[in-house]
C-alpha positions in Angstrom: 26.5 -26.7 -8.0 23.9 -26.8 -5.2 21.0 -24.3 -5.1 22.4 -22.9 -1.9 25.6 -21.9 -3.7 23.9 -20.2 -6.6 20.9 -18.6 -4.8 22.8 -16.2 -2.5 23.0 -12.6 -1.6 25.4 -11.8 -4.5 22.6 -13.0 -6.9 20.4 -10.2 -5.5 22.9 -7.6 -6.7 23.0 -9.2 -10.2 19.3 -9.6 -10.8 17.3 -7.2 -8.6 16.7 -3.5 -8.9 18.9 -1.9 -6.2 16.2 -0.1 -4.2 16.6 -2.6 -1.3 19.7 -3.5 0.6 18.7 -6.8 2.2 20.6 -8.6 4.9 23.1 -11.3 3.9 20.9 -13.8 5.8 18.4 -15.6 3.5 15.7 -17.3 5.5 14.3 -20.5 3.9 11.7 -21.8 6.4 9.8 -20.7 9.4 7.6 -22.3 12.1 5.7 -20.2 14.6 8.0 -17.5 15.8 11.2 -19.1 14.7 13.0 -18.9 11.3 15.9 -20.8 9.8 18.3 -19.5 7.2 20.2 -21.3 4.4 22.9 -22.4 6.9 20.3 -23.7 9.3 20.9 -20.9 11.8 17.9 -20.2 13.9 16.3 -16.8 14.7 13.5 -15.6 16.9 11.2 -13.4 14.9 10.4 -10.1 16.6 9.9 -8.4 13.2 6.9 -10.3 11.8 7.6 -9.3 8.3 6.9 -5.7 9.4 3.8 -6.5 11.4 2.4 -8.9 8.8 2.9 -12.3 10.2 0.2 -11.9 12.9 0.1 -15.7 13.5 3.8 -16.4 12.9 5.1 -18.6 10.2 3.1 -21.5 8.7 0.2 -21.3 11.1 -1.8 -24.5 10.6 -5.1 -22.6 10.0 -3.5 -20.6 7.3 -1.7 -23.5 5.7 -4.9 -25.5 5.6 -6.9 -22.6 4.1 -4.2 -22.1 1.4 -4.1 -25.8 0.5 -7.9 -26.2 0.5 -8.5 -23.1 -1.7 -5.5 -23.9 -3.8 -7.3 -27.0 -5.1 -10.5 -25.0 -5.9 -10.1 -21.6 -7.4 -7.1 -19.2 -7.5 -8.3 -16.3 -9.6 -11.3 -15.2 -11.7 -11.6 -11.4 -12.1 -14.0 -8.9 -10.8 -16.4 -9.7 -13.6 -17.5 -12.3 -11.1 -17.4 -12.4 -7.3 -16.4 -15.4 -5.2 -17.3 -17.1 -2.0 -14.1 -16.5 0.0 -14.3 -12.7 -0.8 -17.9 -12.5 0.3 -17.3 -14.5 3.5 -14.3 -12.3 4.4 -16.2 -9.1 3.7 -19.0 -10.3 5.8 -16.6 -11.1 8.7 -15.1 -7.6 8.5 -18.4 -5.8 8.3 -19.8 -7.8 11.2 -16.7 -6.9 13.3 -16.4 -3.2 12.5 -18.2 0.1 12.0 -18.2 -0.5 8.2 -21.0 -1.5 5.8 -18.9 -2.0 2.7 -15.5 -3.4 1.8 -13.2 -2.9 -1.2 -10.4 -5.4 -1.6 -6.9 -4.6 -2.9 -3.5 -6.3 -2.7 -1.6 -4.1 -0.3 -1.7 -1.2 2.2 -0.7 1.3 -0.4 -3.5 0.2 -2.8 -6.0 0.3 0.0 -4.9 3.8 0.9 -5.0 4.8 -2.8 -8.6 3.7 -2.9 -9.4 5.5 0.3 -7.9 8.8 -1.0 -9.7 8.5 -4.4 -13.0 7.7 -2.6 -12.6 10.7 -0.3 -11.9 13.1 -3.2 -14.8 11.7 -5.2 -17.2 11.8 -2.2 -16.3 15.5 -1.5 -16.6 16.6 -5.1 -19.9 14.9 -5.7 -21.4 15.9 -2.4 -19.9 19.4 -2.0 -18.3 20.6 -5.2 -14.9 20.8 -6.9 -13.5 23.2 -4.3 -13.5 20.6 -1.6 -10.3 18.6 -2.5 -7.7 19.3 0.2 -6.2 16.3 2.0 -4.5 16.8 5.3 -2.1 14.2 6.7 0.6 14.3 9.3 4.4 14.8 9.3 6.3 11.6 9.7 3.3 9.7 8.6 3.5 6.8 6.2 0.8 5.6 3.8 2.5 3.6 1.1 4.7 4.1 -2.0 2.3 4.9 -4.9 2.8 8.5 -6.0 -0.5 9.6 -4.4 0.0 7.8 -1.1 3.7 8.7 -0.8 2.9 12.4 -1.3 0.2 12.2 1.4 2.8 10.5 3.7 4.6 13.1 5.6 8.2 12.3 4.7 9.4 14.3 1.8 12.5 12.1 1.3 10.2 9.4 0.0 8.3 11.5 -2.5 11.0 13.9 -3.7 12.7 13.3 -7.0 9.9 12.0 -9.1 8.7 15.2 -10.7 5.5 17.1 -10.0 3.5 15.8 -7.1 -0.3 15.3 -6.7 -1.7 18.7 -5.5 -3.8 20.0 -2.6 -2.1 18.0 0.1 -1.0 19.6 3.4 0.7 18.2 6.5 0.0 19.0 10.1 2.0 17.9 13.2 0.9 14.7 14.9 -0.4 15.2 18.4 -0.7 19.0 17.8 -4.3 20.0 17.4 -3.4 23.6 16.8 -1.4 22.8 13.7 -4.4 20.9 12.3 -6.7 23.8 13.2 -4.5 26.2 11.2 -4.8 24.1 8.0 -8.3 22.6 8.0 -11.2 24.5 6.3 -14.4 23.8 4.5 -12.2 23.0 1.4 -10.8 20.0 3.3 -12.2 16.7 2.0 -10.3 14.4 4.3 -7.9 14.1 7.2 -5.7 11.0 7.0 -3.9 9.6 10.0 -2.4 6.5 11.6 -4.0 5.8 15.0 -0.5 5.0 16.1 2.3 6.3 13.9 4.5 3.3 12.8 7.3 4.3 10.5 7.3 7.7 12.2 8.7 6.3 15.4 5.9 4.4 17.2 4.0 7.4 18.4 0.6 7.0 20.1 -2.0 9.7 19.8 -3.2 11.4 23.0 -7.0 11.0 23.6 -7.4 14.8 23.4 -5.7 14.8 20.0 -7.5 11.9 18.3 -10.9 13.1 19.6 -10.1 16.7 18.5 -9.3 15.5 15.0 -12.6 13.7 14.8 -14.4 16.9 16.0 -12.6 19.1 13.5 -13.5 16.8 10.7 -17.2 16.9 11.7 -17.1 20.7 12.0 -15.7 21.1 8.4 -17.6 18.2 6.8 -14.3 16.3 6.1 -13.9 12.6 6.2 -11.6 11.0 8.8 -9.5 8.3 7.3 -7.7 5.9 9.6 -4.7 4.1 8.0 -4.7 0.9 10.1 -2.4 -1.0 7.7 0.0 -1.6 10.5 -2.2 -1.3 13.6 -5.1 -3.4 12.3 -6.1 -7.0 12.9 -5.1 -7.3 16.6 -1.8 -5.6 16.6 -2.7 -3.1 19.4 -4.8 -5.6 21.4 -8.0 -4.4 19.9 -9.2 -5.8 16.6 -8.6 -2.4 15.1 -6.9 0.5 17.0 -9.9 2.8 16.6 -11.8 0.6 19.0 -9.4 1.3 21.8 -9.5 5.1 21.1 -13.3 5.4 21.1 -13.1 7.4 17.9 -14.7 6.0 14.7 -13.3 6.9 11.3 -15.4 7.3 8.1 -12.9 5.2 6.1 -10.4 2.7 7.4 -7.6 0.8 5.5 -6.3 -2.6 6.5 -3.6 -4.8 5.0 -0.4 -6.3 6.5 -1.8 -8.7 9.1 -5.1 -9.1 7.3 -3.6 -12.0 5.2 -1.2 -13.2 7.9 1.6 -13.2 5.2 -0.5 -13.5 2.0 -0.7 -10.2 0.1 -4.2 -8.6 0.6 -5.5 -5.2 1.6 -9.0 -3.7 2.1 -10.6 -0.3 2.4 -13.8 -0.3 4.5 -16.4 2.4 4.9 -20.1 3.3 5.3 -22.9 2.8 2.8 -23.3 6.6 2.4 -19.6 7.1 1.4 -19.2 3.8 -0.5 -21.9 4.7 -3.0 -19.5 7.2 -4.7 -17.3 4.4 -6.0 -19.8 3.6 -8.8 -19.3 0.9 -11.4 -16.1 1.6 -13.3 -14.7 4.3 -11.0 -12.0 2.2 -9.5 -10.7 -1.4 -9.7 -8.0 -4.0 -9.2 -7.3 -7.1 -11.3 -6.2 -9.2 -8.3 -8.2 -7.4 -5.6 -10.4 -9.9 -3.7 -9.1 -13.0 -5.5 -10.3 -16.3 -3.9 -6.9 -17.5 -2.8 -6.0 -14.3 -0.9 -9.4 -14.0 0.6 -9.5 -17.6 1.8 -6.2 -17.2 3.6 -7.2 -13.8 5.0 -10.6 -15.2 6.2 -8.7 -17.8 8.2 -6.3 -15.2 9.6 -9.0 -12.7 10.5 -11.2 -15.2 12.3 -8.2 -16.7 14.1 -7.1 -13.3 15.5 -10.7 -12.0 16.2 -11.0 -14.0 19.4 -10.8 -12.8 23.0 -8.0 -15.3 23.7 -5.7 -13.8 21.1 -6.6 -10.2 21.7 -6.2 -10.3 25.5 -3.0 -12.3 25.0 -1.6 -9.4 23.0 -1.9 -7.0 26.0 -0.3 -9.6 28.3 2.6 -10.1 25.9 3.0 -6.3 25.5 3.8 -6.1 29.3 6.4 -8.9 29.1 8.2 -7.2 26.2 8.1 -3.7 27.7 9.2 -5.0 31.2 12.0 -6.9 29.5 13.2 -3.9 27.6 13.1 -1.8 30.7 15.2 -4.3 32.6 17.8 -4.3 29.8 17.8 -0.6 30.0 18.5 -0.6 33.7 21.8 -2.2 32.9 22.8 -0.5 29.7 20.9 2.8 29.6 20.5 3.0 25.9 16.8 3.8 25.6 15.2 7.2 26.2 11.7 5.8 25.9 9.9 2.5 25.5 6.5 3.0 24.0 3.8 1.7 21.7 0.7 -0.3 22.2 0.1 -4.1 22.1 2.7 -5.8 20.0 3.9 -2.7 18.2 6.6 -1.6 20.5 9.3 1.0 19.9 12.5 1.6 21.9 13.8 5.1 21.3 17.6 5.4 21.6 19.3 7.9 23.9 21.2 10.9 22.6 24.4 8.9 22.9 23.1 6.4 20.4 21.2 8.7 18.0 21.0 7.4 14.5 22.2 3.9 15.4 18.9 1.9 15.3 20.2 -0.1 12.4 23.4 -0.9 14.4 21.2 -2.5 17.1 19.2 -4.3 14.4 22.3 -5.8 12.9 23.7 -6.8 16.2 20.4 -8.5 17.1 20.6 -10.5 13.9 24.1 -11.7 14.9 22.6 -13.0 18.1 19.7 -14.8 16.4 16.9 -12.2 16.7 15.0 -10.4 13.9 13.9 -6.9 14.8 12.9 -3.7 12.9 13.6 0.0 13.0 11.2 2.9 12.9 13.4 5.7 11.6 17.1 6.0 12.6 16.5 6.4 16.3 13.9 3.7 17.2 14.2 0.0 17.4 10.8 -1.5 16.5 9.3 -4.9 17.6 6.3 -6.4 16.0 6.3 -10.2 16.8 3.5 -12.7 16.1 0.4 -12.0 18.2 0.6 -15.6 19.4 4.3 -15.8 20.1 4.8 -17.9 23.3 6.0 -16.2 26.5 9.0 -18.5 26.5 10.0 -17.3 23.0 9.6 -13.7 24.1 12.0 -14.3 27.0 14.4 -16.1 24.6 14.2 -13.2 22.2 14.8 -10.6 25.0 17.9 -12.6 26.2 19.3 -12.5 22.6 18.5 -8.8 22.4 20.3 -8.1 25.6 23.4 -9.8 24.2 23.1 -7.6 21.1 22.8 -4.4 23.3 25.8 -5.4 25.3 27.8 -5.9 22.1 26.9 -2.4 20.8 27.6 -0.7 24.1 30.9 -2.5 24.6 32.1 -2.0 21.0 
């Protein structure tokens, strides 16, 4: 019996915990922005592994970094440091507001570290009373119990017993709702500088600057969750750069490793000093293999050619979606920044984002959703213009199929 016959979708149901419901399609190889499944069907990738594959699949620079480091060192432990981790940390510090870097394995872990650091900073600097964390409704910060409680979607955190306390939620883009909650007992305000899972919602300038000012007034830290927006996704290296608002702590993952699992929390010297020896840690965090690949990805993205290309490609995608909408009238709004684009469905198609996603797959295009009403696109930052057009043509066929069903 061939491997293809035994390793199939049915095997998932036999051996995997049922918290996912994956597609029947099992991809087996990818190159650039194209992916092939077990039956050699070809797909254009507008999903990017949920904004992870910033350089597409099997980018030569990442493959080379993996092969080279794979013959040197894979893992030590944090009893020792290593050269790739130090080089990557230096690259991040040189390119951002931060002085210090903490490495983890994922966005959730990076956020967990940020939240623990914010609490520790506040308690040591101001006292036990200063422990409130404010986040935003429809936000998403990961699936650890702390981060999922901070995330503003109760459906993800309910059903697991008592939740971590002293966490409140304001409304995104509503400064008054934050003003009503924030006080001198607030240790941190946590926000995505563009809500991802919550529907691809950009902050207004007034809102994001107002959040920064309120944090300053109440001696609270501003934490930016840039797990999805970071490493070039919005056309800036990090989204905060395009908003002219600097956070105190920033988290980054997803695109940081270009597909290899890695995350980081970055901050200033004054705040970082509160994570003293032994206060936090991670067995795999900062391991040489992950850091070597991430160094290659970070340095490849952090160029004017790639970052300016993101803005040009954003226009092609948005214009293409608008053109499709002229014919089929399925989108109420096309929004987002850089190559994180959301198409919100009209009232007639409410709740059917997954229907559009499934239809797109049938026509050879991988997309995402952001909630039940938004189709999300997060392709490679270096996807070719021709592949964008090809993907849009496939998506138009999918839209026509849904409309005419």
